[in-house]
C-alpha positions in Angstrom: -5.1 -28.7 -14.9 -4.2 -26.2 -17.3 -7.5 -23.6 -16.3 -6.1 -23.0 -13.2 -2.9 -22.2 -15.3 -4.4 -19.3 -17.0 -6.5 -18.8 -13.7 -3.3 -17.7 -12.5 -1.5 -16.3 -15.5 -4.6 -14.1 -15.6 -4.4 -12.9 -12.0 -0.6 -12.7 -11.7 -1.6 -9.7 -14.9 -3.9 -8.1 -12.9 -1.8 -8.2 -9.9 0.9 -6.0 -12.5 -1.3 -3.6 -12.8 -2.7 -3.0 -9.1 0.8 -2.9 -8.7 1.9 -0.4 -11.6 -1.2 2.0 -9.7 0.7 1.6 -6.1 3.9 2.6 -7.7 2.4 5.2 -9.1 1.7 7.4 -5.6 5.1 7.6 -5.6 5.1 10.1 -8.0 2.3 11.5 -7.1 3.9 11.8 -3.5 7.0 13.0 -5.2 4.6 15.7 -6.8 3.4 17.0 -3.7 7.0 16.9 -2.8 8.4 19.6 -4.5 5.2 21.9 -4.3 6.1 21.7 -0.9 9.7 22.5 -1.2 8.9 25.2 -3.6 6.1 26.4 -1.9 8.1 26.8 1.1 11.2 28.2 -0.8 8.6 30.7 -1.8 7.2 31.7 1.5 11.2 32.4 3.4 12.1 34.6 0.2 9.2 36.8 0.1 9.6 37.6 4.6 13.2 37.7 3.9 14.7 38.1 0.3 18.2 38.6 1.9 18.6 34.8 2.2 17.3 34.5 -0.9 21.1 33.0 -2.4 21.2 30.3 -0.2 18.0 29.4 0.4 17.7 28.8 -4.0 20.5 26.0 -3.1 18.9 23.7 -0.7 15.8 23.8 -2.2 17.4 22.7 -5.8 19.1 19.8 -3.9 16.5 19.1 -2.5 13.7 19.5 -4.8 16.4 16.9 -6.6 16.2 14.5 -4.4 12.3 14.7 -4.5 12.3 13.8 -8.3 15.1 11.0 -7.8 12.0 8.9 -6.1 9.7 9.6 -9.1 11.9 8.7 -11.1 13.1 5.5 -9.3 9.4 5.1 -9.1 8.9 5.3 -13.1 11.3 3.5 -13.3 10.0 0.4 -11.4 7.0 0.7 -12.7 8.6 0.0 -16.4 10.6 -2.9 -14.9 7.3 -4.6 -13.8 5.3 -3.4 -17.3 7.7 -4.7 -19.2 8.5 -8.4 -17.5 
């Protein structure tokens, strides 16, 4: 009976690390999202420099939202590892 309990604890520990690995994909996706936002803003400003002030505001707000997702994923990964 104790061997079964020990095996289940080892499986639970492995699943914890697997879950954190899957959570890290959210952080990768957020990094790609921020890169996409700033790639688009550079392209937009290079085509029409007059819209720099208008587009910059929306780009920073969008990057903030995407970064919030990354921070949420980081916090979730921390909670999974510490509990």
